Backbone bond lengths (Angstrom), bond angles and torsions (degrees), N, CA, C in turn:
res aa  C-N    CA-C-N  psi(-1)  N-CA   C-N-CA  omega(-1)  CA-C   N-CA-C  phi
1 X - - - 1.454 - - 1.534 111.10 -
2 X 1.350 116.53 -42.28 1.455 119.95 179.08 1.530 111.34 -62.55
3 X 1.333 115.82 -40.48 1.468 120.17 179.11 1.524 110.94 -64.51
4 X 1.332 116.64 -39.41 1.465 120.42 179.63 1.525 111.17 -66.02
5 X 1.337 116.64 -40.68 1.469 120.26 178.30 1.525 110.37 -63.49
6 X 1.345 116.43 -44.79 1.463 120.35 178.41 1.524 110.71 -62.19
7 X 1.338 116.27 -43.17 1.461 121.38 177.73 1.526 110.57 -59.02
8 X 1.313 117.66 -44.68 1.465 122.00 -178.94 1.524 111.29 -63.55
9 X 1.330 116.56 -41.14 1.474 120.50 179.73 1.521 110.24 -64.87
10 X 1.339 116.72 -43.62 1.465 121.41 179.55 1.524 110.58 -58.56
11 X 1.326 116.84 -49.42 1.467 121.39 -177.75 1.529 110.45 -65.94
12 X 1.318 117.03 -39.66 1.468 122.10 -179.56 1.528 110.95 -60.96
13 X 1.326 117.03 -52.24 1.468 121.27 -178.13 1.530 111.11 -64.88
14 X 1.328 116.28 -44.09 1.466 120.42 -179.22 1.525 111.08 -64.66
15 X 1.323 117.62 -36.22 1.467 121.26 179.62 1.523 111.44 -67.28
16 X 1.323 116.62 -41.64 1.470 120.34 176.09 1.517 109.95 -60.20
17 X 1.318 116.01 -44.68 1.463 121.23 -178.99 1.524 111.36 -62.84
18 X 1.321 116.98 -46.43 1.463 121.46 -178.87 1.529 111.04 -64.43
19 X 1.325 117.14 -41.35 1.455 121.39 -177.23 1.522 111.64 -70.77
20 X 1.317 117.43 -38.63 1.461 121.02 -175.10 1.521 113.51 -82.25
21 X 1.343 117.32 -22.33 1.460 119.49 -176.51 1.530 113.92 -121.00
22 X 1.343 117.15 -22.05 1.461 120.13 -175.93 1.510 112.45 91.56
23 X 1.313 117.35 -0.12 1.462 121.43 179.52 1.522 108.30 -152.68
24 X 1.292 115.93 170.91 1.454 119.38 171.34 1.509 116.07 111.32
25 X 1.355 119.15 -14.77 1.458 118.58 -178.64 1.524 110.22 -63.58
26 X 1.322 116.61 -51.45 1.471 120.05 -179.82 1.519 111.42 -63.19
27 X 1.341 115.33 -41.87 1.461 120.27 -177.63 1.524 110.51 -62.29
28 X 1.333 116.04 -42.98 1.455 120.15 -176.18 1.526 112.55 -84.17
29 X 1.333 117.18 -42.26 1.471 119.99 -170.91 1.527 113.65 -80.93
30 X 1.340 117.28 -43.11 1.465 120.00 -171.37 1.528 114.25 -55.77
31 X 1.356 119.82 -47.16 1.471 118.25 -179.10 1.523 113.35 -58.59
32 X 1.345 116.33 -36.56 1.463 119.80 -177.63 1.526 112.41 -82.95
33 X 1.334 116.64 -33.46 1.469 119.19 176.54 1.528 110.53 -63.70
34 X 1.329 115.89 -30.84 1.471 119.71 178.94 1.532 112.04 -67.31
35 X 1.338 116.59 -17.19 1.464 120.01 175.38 1.526 111.14 -77.60
36 X 1.342 116.56 -21.60 1.460 121.40 -174.89 1.525 113.28 -107.35
37 X 1.344 116.65 -24.91 1.456 120.59 -173.17 1.520 110.52 -130.77
38 X 1.328 114.74 163.25 1.458 120.68 169.84 1.535 108.75 -67.35
39 X 1.361 118.01 155.60 1.468 120.28 -176.04 1.526 114.32 -52.00
40 X 1.339 118.09 -45.60 1.461 120.26 -179.11 1.522 110.69 -60.61
41 X 1.321 116.76 -43.04 1.463 120.92 -179.19 1.521 111.10 -65.97
42 X 1.336 116.68 -45.14 1.466 120.86 -178.88 1.524 111.02 -61.30
43 X 1.317 116.03 -44.10 1.467 120.61 -178.40 1.525 110.87 -64.81
44 X 1.331 117.01 -44.66 1.462 119.27 -176.87 1.529 112.05 -71.05
45 X 1.321 118.38 -36.23 1.466 120.87 174.76 1.524 109.90 -62.29
46 X 1.313 115.77 -42.48 1.463 121.17 177.03 1.527 110.64 -59.64
47 X 1.314 117.51 -46.69 1.460 121.73 -178.74 1.531 111.19 -63.65
48 X 1.329 116.69 -44.74 1.464 121.01 -177.34 1.527 110.69 -62.99
49 X 1.334 117.60 -48.79 1.465 120.70 -176.37 1.534 111.64 -71.52
50 X 1.329 117.43 -32.83 1.465 120.02 174.87 1.527 110.76 -64.19
51 X 1.322 116.23 -39.58 1.465 121.08 176.40 1.524 111.31 -62.83
52 X 1.318 116.74 -41.54 1.466 120.97 179.24 1.528 110.38 -60.22
53 X 1.327 116.66 -44.75 1.468 120.97 -179.35 1.523 110.61 -62.74
54 X 1.336 117.07 -48.10 1.463 120.78 -179.48 1.518 111.39 -62.07
55 X 1.347 116.79 -42.49 1.462 120.64 -179.51 1.522 111.23 -66.08
56 X 1.347 116.47 -38.42 1.459 120.56 -178.98 1.533 112.11 -67.41
57 X 1.328 116.73 -29.49 1.460 120.44 -175.18 1.528 113.78 -96.81
58 X 1.322 117.57 -12.18 1.465 120.24 -167.06 1.534 112.92 -58.50
59 X 1.323 118.55 -39.28 1.457 120.22 -179.55 1.524 111.30 -71.43
60 X 1.312 116.66 -34.29 1.459 120.87 -178.89 1.526 111.99 -71.80
61 X 1.341 116.35 -32.60 1.469 120.07 -174.35 1.520 113.34 -102.09
62 X 1.344 117.89 1.93 1.467 119.70 -172.07 1.525 112.74 -59.99
63 X 1.338 117.35 -29.45 1.467 120.10 179.44 1.527 111.80 -69.46
64 X 1.343 117.25 -19.80 1.472 121.48 -178.94 1.523 112.84 -93.61
65 X 1.344 117.44 -4.86 1.463 120.58 -176.88 1.522 110.27 -79.03
66 X 1.315 116.90 128.76 1.465 121.44 171.62 1.528 106.89 -87.39
67 X 1.336 116.38 100.61 1.457 120.42 -172.35 1.526 112.30 -64.57
68 X 1.330 117.06 -33.19 1.463 119.81 178.52 1.516 111.58 -63.29
69 X 1.336 116.04 -48.77 1.466 120.44 178.63 1.529 110.36 -64.95
70 X 1.333 116.62 -40.94 1.466 120.23 -179.79 1.527 111.13 -59.61
71 X 1.318 117.19 -45.14 1.468 120.62 179.88 1.524 111.10 -62.72
72 X 1.323 116.56 -38.64 1.471 119.39 179.33 1.526 111.43 -71.94
73 X 1.332 117.15 -34.69 1.464 119.83 174.28 1.531 110.30 -60.54
74 X 1.325 116.34 -47.13 1.463 120.91 -179.43 1.522 110.41 -62.10
75 X 1.347 116.28 -45.84 1.472 120.26 179.48 1.523 110.80 -60.91
76 X 1.329 116.50 -43.29 1.461 119.88 178.99 1.513 112.32 -64.52
77 X 1.347 116.28 -37.12 1.467 119.88 -178.29 1.519 112.04 -66.60
78 X 1.337 117.59 -26.94 1.463 120.65 178.40 1.527 111.01 -61.02
79 X 1.331 115.65 -34.32 1.464 119.81 175.86 1.516 111.07 -79.53
80 X 1.336 116.44 -35.19 1.458 120.55 -176.06 1.512 114.55 -73.78
81 X 1.337 117.30 -34.15 1.467 120.48 -177.01 1.532 112.72 -57.47
82 X 1.357 119.71 -51.59 1.472 119.01 179.28 1.526 112.90 -67.95
83 X 1.334 116.85 -30.62 1.468 119.66 176.76 1.527 109.77 -63.74
84 X 1.350 115.71 -42.67 1.465 119.89 178.36 1.511 112.43 -62.34
85 X 1.341 116.40 -40.34 1.463 120.36 178.32 1.525 110.13 -63.15
86 X 1.331 116.15 -43.30 1.467 120.35 179.28 1.524 111.17 -62.55
87 X 1.332 116.01 -41.19 1.470 120.65 177.77 1.528 109.90 -62.31
88 X 1.333 115.78 -44.83 1.467 121.58 -179.07 1.528 111.39 -59.41
89 X 1.335 115.94 -39.02 1.461 120.74 -175.65 1.527 113.51 -81.26
90 X 1.337 117.24 -21.72 1.468 118.94 -171.76 1.531 114.87 -114.02
91 X 1.324 117.84 -29.32 1.460 119.54 -175.26 1.519 112.12 -97.21
92 X 1.310 115.54 156.79 1.457 121.78 174.98 1.529 108.73 -69.70
93 X 1.346 117.04 119.57 1.461 121.13 -174.89 1.524 112.81 -64.63
94 X 1.319 116.60 -32.22 1.465 119.54 179.42 1.518 110.41 -63.49
95 X 1.341 115.90 -49.46 1.464 119.81 179.82 1.530 111.48 -64.68
96 X 1.331 116.40 -38.58 1.467 120.28 179.64 1.523 110.56 -61.95
97 X 1.338 117.59 -47.98 1.453 120.55 -176.91 1.525 111.69 -68.03
98 X 1.332 116.92 -35.11 1.472 119.45 175.76 1.527 109.72 -63.69
99 X 1.340 116.32 -44.11 1.461 120.42 178.75 1.519 112.29 -62.35
100 X 1.338 116.13 -44.22 1.466 120.74 179.53 1.520 110.70 -64.37
101 X 1.335 117.49 -42.59 1.467 120.75 -179.05 1.521 111.14 -62.51
102 X 1.333 117.16 -42.33 1.458 120.88 179.12 1.526 110.79 -65.34
103 X 1.323 116.75 -39.91 1.464 121.01 178.86 1.531 110.79 -63.15
104 X 1.332 116.73 -44.96 1.470 120.81 179.22 1.525 110.63 -61.23
105 X 1.319 117.01 -44.45 1.461 120.75 -178.75 1.526 111.65 -64.23
106 X 1.329 116.66 -44.44 1.472 120.60 179.81 1.526 110.80 -62.90
107 X 1.322 116.95 -46.73 1.463 120.71 -179.25 1.521 111.68 -65.70
108 X 1.328 117.52 -35.91 1.463 120.32 177.49 1.522 110.95 -64.47
109 X 1.331 116.96 -41.89 1.466 120.71 176.67 1.527 110.27 -60.99
110 X 1.332 117.13 -42.24 1.463 120.42 178.07 1.526 111.12 -61.22
111 X 1.312 117.03 -40.77 1.463 120.47 178.87 1.533 110.41 -64.84
112 X 1.316 117.10 -39.44 1.462 120.63 178.80 1.533 111.18 -66.23
113 X 1.328 115.78 -24.91 1.469 121.06 176.66 1.529 111.36 -90.29
114 X 1.351 115.10 16.32 1.475 122.62 175.65 1.519 114.63 70.02
115 X 1.345 116.48 27.29 1.463 119.14 170.08 1.520 108.20 -71.55
116 X 1.325 116.98 127.97 1.457 120.88 -177.11 1.530 110.21 -132.65
117 X 1.337 115.98 154.00 1.452 121.55 175.97 1.521 108.80 -128.39
118 X 1.306 116.09 159.96 1.460 121.14 175.67 1.522 109.35 -93.62
119 X 1.322 116.14 132.44 1.453 119.65 177.55 1.512 111.54 -70.47
120 X 1.304 116.75 148.98 1.466 121.76 176.86 1.525 107.49 -153.15
121 X 1.319 116.20 167.57 1.460 119.74 -179.49 1.527 111.28 -63.33
122 X 1.335 116.77 -40.98 1.461 119.90 179.62 1.531 111.05 -65.33
123 X 1.335 116.34 -37.78 1.462 119.38 179.23 1.521 111.71 -72.82
124 X 1.327 117.28 -31.65 1.467 120.49 172.46 1.528 109.93 -59.73
125 X 1.330 116.30 -47.20 1.464 121.18 179.00 1.527 111.23 -60.93
126 X 1.337 115.66 -41.51 1.466 119.90 -179.38 1.526 110.75 -65.45
127 X 1.345 116.97 -41.98 1.467 120.26 179.10 1.521 110.48 -62.17
128 X 1.339 116.97 -43.00 1.460 120.72 176.49 1.513 111.87 -62.81
129 X 1.337 116.50 -39.48 1.457 121.19 178.69 1.516 112.25 -63.02
130 X 1.339 116.21 -45.75 1.466 119.77 178.27 1.530 110.68 -64.40
131 X 1.334 116.98 -38.97 1.461 120.12 178.95 1.526 110.89 -62.98
132 X 1.323 117.13 -43.28 1.458 120.66 176.79 1.507 111.84 -61.16
133 X 1.334 116.67 -43.51 1.461 120.77 179.54 1.522 111.64 -65.63
134 X 1.344 116.67 -39.42 1.462 120.83 177.94 1.531 110.61 -64.63
135 X 1.326 116.60 -34.95 1.466 120.45 -177.15 1.516 111.23 -65.28
136 X 1.328 117.28 -49.52 1.467 120.10 -175.91 1.528 113.48 -83.37
137 X 1.325 117.72 -12.48 1.466 119.15 179.41 1.527 112.12 -98.15
138 X 1.350 117.23 -46.86 1.471 119.03 -177.65 1.527 112.59 -125.03
139 X 1.343 118.27 1.05 1.459 120.95 174.40 1.509 115.51 78.23
140 X 1.338 118.28 19.32 1.464 121.54 -178.84 1.522 110.45 -130.92
141 X 1.328 118.79 95.94 1.466 120.58 -179.52 1.517 113.68 -79.27
142 X 1.331 117.29 -15.69 1.458 120.78 -169.64 1.518 117.86 -71.80
143 X 1.354 120.29 -45.30 1.461 120.44 -172.55 1.529 115.98 -52.60
144 X 1.341 121.15 -45.11 1.475 118.58 179.00 1.532 112.87 -60.15
145 X 1.338 117.04 -38.63 1.463 120.60 -179.88 1.522 110.76 -69.03
146 X 1.334 117.00 -41.10 1.462 120.49 -179.97 1.515 111.11 -64.80
147 X 1.325 116.36 -43.86 1.461 120.27 178.90 1.529 110.78 -62.98
148 X 1.322 116.49 -41.49 1.468 120.84 -178.65 1.525 110.88 -68.45
149 X 1.319 117.01 -48.05 1.466 119.83 -179.11 1.525 111.42 -65.69
150 X 1.340 117.38 -37.14 1.466 120.34 177.74 1.521 110.66 -66.65
151 X 1.324 116.08 -39.62 1.460 120.48 179.97 1.511 113.66 -67.57
152 X 1.331 116.74 -24.45 1.466 120.88 179.66 1.531 112.01 -101.45
153 X 1.345 116.73 9.15 1.477 122.16 178.31 1.530 112.13 52.96
154 X 1.304 116.57 46.85 1.460 121.61 -179.67 1.530 110.96 -72.83
155 X 1.325 117.14 138.88 1.459 121.65 177.71 1.523 110.26 -61.25
156 X 1.334 115.82 146.07 1.464 120.18 -174.50 1.522 112.45 -61.31
157 X 1.328 118.08 -32.19 1.457 120.71 179.54 1.531 111.44 -65.62
158 X 1.340 115.60 -46.09 1.460 119.35 179.12 1.525 110.92 -67.32
159 X 1.329 116.92 -39.20 1.469 120.63 179.31 1.524 109.91 -59.90
160 X 1.336 116.71 -50.67 1.458 120.06 -178.06 1.524 111.46 -63.68
161 X 1.319 117.08 -47.64 1.453 120.91 -176.22 1.524 112.61 -63.65
162 X 1.327 116.50 -48.44 1.462 120.35 -177.04 1.523 111.63 -69.03
163 X 1.331 116.67 -38.68 1.460 120.34 179.97 1.526 111.52 -66.59
164 X 1.340 117.38 -45.55 1.464 120.21 179.76 1.525 111.28 -63.48
165 X 1.336 116.87 -38.30 1.472 119.94 177.73 1.529 110.52 -65.30
166 X 1.319 116.87 -41.16 1.465 120.69 177.94 1.522 110.96 -63.74
167 X 1.340 116.49 -37.48 1.462 120.35 179.74 1.527 111.90 -62.06
168 X 1.332 117.35 -31.47 1.465 119.37 176.43 1.525 110.43 -56.30
169 X 1.306 116.17 -41.48 1.463 121.91 179.71 1.528 111.31 -74.29
170 X 1.323 116.41 -54.57 1.459 120.18 -169.36 1.527 111.56 -69.29
171 X 1.334 117.43 -36.98 1.462 119.84 178.54 1.522 111.46 -73.82
172 X 1.333 117.20 -36.11 1.465 119.98 178.76 1.517 110.71 -63.64
173 X 1.337 117.63 -46.16 1.460 120.40 -178.86 1.522 110.44 -69.71
174 X 1.337 116.92 -33.80 1.462 120.39 178.22 1.525 111.13 -68.25
175 X 1.338 116.54 -40.09 1.465 120.02 177.99 1.526 110.30 -64.62
176 X 1.316 116.23 -40.81 1.463 120.44 177.49 1.526 110.86 -60.52
177 X 1.325 116.33 -45.23 1.469 120.94 178.85 1.527 110.28 -61.97
178 X 1.343 116.42 -42.54 1.464 121.19 178.93 1.526 111.30 -60.64
179 X 1.324 116.36 -48.59 1.466 120.63 -176.60 1.526 110.87 -64.66
180 X 1.345 116.62 -41.22 1.460 121.00 -177.55 1.527 111.36 -69.18
181 X 1.333 116.13 -45.83 1.464 119.28 -171.65 1.532 114.09 -96.01
182 X 1.344 117.39 -26.61 1.462 119.68 -178.82 1.520 112.43 -110.71
183 X 1.354 117.28 -12.50 1.455 120.38 -177.74 1.521 111.18 79.17
184 X 1.322 115.95 172.80 1.459 120.90 178.03 1.523 107.81 -142.02
185 X 1.337 116.92 -175.28 1.464 120.00 -178.89 1.516 109.58 -152.43
186 X 1.330 115.59 161.82 1.463 120.53 177.73 1.520 111.09 -63.56
187 X 1.334 116.62 -32.92 1.463 120.96 -179.36 1.525 111.35 -61.75
188 X 1.319 116.29 -38.65 1.471 120.47 179.52 1.522 110.42 -61.76
189 X 1.318 117.14 -45.91 1.463 121.14 -176.82 1.528 111.13 -74.06
190 X 1.320 117.87 -33.03 1.469 120.52 175.35 1.525 110.72 -66.80
191 X 1.333 116.91 -42.70 1.460 120.59 179.02 1.531 110.79 -65.24
192 X 1.333 116.09 -39.51 1.461 120.11 177.31 1.524 110.62 -62.73
193 X 1.330 116.65 -42.50 1.465 120.94 178.09 1.528 110.90 -63.35
194 X 1.345 116.20 -37.25 1.465 120.29 179.29 1.530 111.52 -65.90
195 X 1.338 116.14 -27.32 1.461 119.67 -179.94 1.512 114.03 -84.02
196 X 1.330 118.17 -9.95 1.466 121.35 -175.87 1.530 114.45 -60.22
197 X 1.355 119.34 -41.58 1.476 117.48 177.78 1.530 112.97 -57.39
198 X 1.335 117.40 -39.03 1.462 120.53 178.26 1.529 111.34 -68.47
199 X 1.327 115.84 -34.37 1.463 120.26 176.65 1.527 109.94 -63.48
200 X 1.333 117.45 -43.71 1.461 121.43 -179.03 1.530 110.78 -61.80
201 X 1.329 116.87 -44.83 1.467 120.40 178.38 1.526 110.18 -65.04
202 X 1.346 115.79 -41.44 1.462 120.52 178.53 1.516 112.40 -62.68
203 X 1.335 116.74 -37.67 1.461 121.20 176.77 1.527 110.91 -60.06
204 X 1.308 116.17 -44.87 1.462 121.54 -178.92 1.528 111.50 -64.81
205 X 1.332 116.81 -50.82 1.464 120.78 -177.68 1.530 111.75 -69.70
206 X 1.334 116.41 -34.91 1.462 120.14 -179.48 1.511 112.61 -64.34
207 X 1.328 117.57 -37.11 1.461 120.58 178.44 1.524 111.54 -68.54
208 X 1.325 116.77 -34.66 1.465 120.22 174.47 1.524 110.06 -65.17
209 X 1.328 115.98 -44.69 1.464 120.90 -179.80 1.522 111.33 -62.92
210 X 1.332 117.48 -38.30 1.465 121.18 -179.48 1.523 110.87 -59.72
211 X 1.319 117.47 -40.55 1.463 120.82 179.43 1.523 111.47 -69.00
212 X 1.327 116.77 -26.86 1.458 121.54 -177.40 1.531 112.53 -82.96
213 X 1.327 117.03 -31.63 1.473 121.68 -175.58 1.528 110.32 -78.70
214 X 1.337 117.22 123.96 1.465 120.08 177.03 1.529 110.64 -85.68
215 X 1.340 115.94 175.49 1.465 120.60 -173.32 1.526 112.18 -62.20
216 X 1.328 117.99 -39.81 1.456 121.11 -177.98 1.525 111.36 -68.01
217 X 1.320 116.56 -43.94 1.463 120.47 177.92 1.522 110.09 -65.62
218 X 1.319 116.44 -37.82 1.459 121.62 177.52 1.529 110.34 -60.39
219 X 1.342 116.98 -42.68 1.467 121.00 179.36 1.528 110.62 -63.63
220 X 1.322 116.88 -42.89 1.462 120.45 179.61 1.524 110.84 -63.83
221 X 1.328 116.40 -39.64 1.461 120.52 177.53 1.524 110.83 -62.70
222 X 1.324 116.36 -38.34 1.463 121.03 176.80 1.526 110.96 -59.86
223 X 1.332 116.54 -46.10 1.463 120.25 -179.69 1.526 110.99 -63.13
224 X 1.339 117.09 -40.70 1.463 120.88 179.60 1.531 110.55 -61.22
225 X 1.330 116.58 -44.20 1.457 120.54 -179.36 1.530 111.79 -67.15
226 X 1.326 116.68 -38.45 1.461 119.72 177.60 1.528 110.44 -65.17
227 X 1.331 117.12 -42.28 1.459 120.47 176.65 1.530 110.75 -61.87
228 X 1.342 116.02 -43.39 1.457 120.54 178.73 1.521 110.40 -58.65
229 X 1.339 116.34 -43.42 1.461 120.74 179.99 1.519 111.09 -62.25
230 X 1.339 116.16 -49.78 1.454 120.82 -178.96 1.517 112.66 -60.67
231 X 1.332 116.31 -45.21 1.460 120.47 -178.53 1.529 110.94 -68.97
232 X 1.345 116.31 -39.60 1.468 119.76 178.30 1.522 111.29 -60.60
233 X 1.338 116.67 -47.69 1.459 119.77 -179.92 1.524 111.40 -62.51
234 X 1.341 116.95 -36.96 1.456 121.19 -179.30 1.527 111.10 -69.26
235 X 1.339 116.35 -50.05 1.464 119.86 -178.78 1.528 111.53 -63.83
236 X 1.350 116.02 -35.38 1.464 121.39 -179.15 1.524 111.01 -58.52
237 X 1.325 117.11 -32.29 1.474 121.05 -173.49 1.536 113.00 -97.70
238 X 1.328 117.66 -15.32 1.465 119.67 -176.04 1.522 111.79 -91.52
């Protein structure tokens, strides 16, 4: 019973975060799901519920999606996905995650110091490529997109819409890869189904929160989540 309550709280909070910002489910849920489940189970539950959130919101947010950027993200991820798999199979994961965590922290500090970049088609492709590589190597597609969108001062509506639409693609292909190469189980799908009521409530509350959060508060929340990601990856390996 205690495990179920903890599981419900994790999914509830992560769902609100994902719905209100367009990111954060993996960042918030994965570390805690790993306390309750084996890695394969935690990752697949995360992928399934993230897909549900993106699919549930896609019609509501479609007007906020930048289709040009989305297409370039997807195209870039096609190159990044196999690179991430190769990295996962050949490099020491501890050193990789330490390197990634330090990079995220440094770039977040630069963004807080008002370092900005201009968006371009080539940089869109690169951001998608890094996101694809991050997905298949460490299971986190979000940080490259957050850093890129923050650096280009993207409006919160476009950030949320485009990111959630991209997640439909990247999480679906990642789940397929997981099921094919790592297998799945009835327990994973039962646990995902058990989390759906919390996802539904989180969807409702997250949309209310999104309307309440202004652009400046949204930016600060982005920095907090990026710091959390960087510090989590660093502490996990030390």
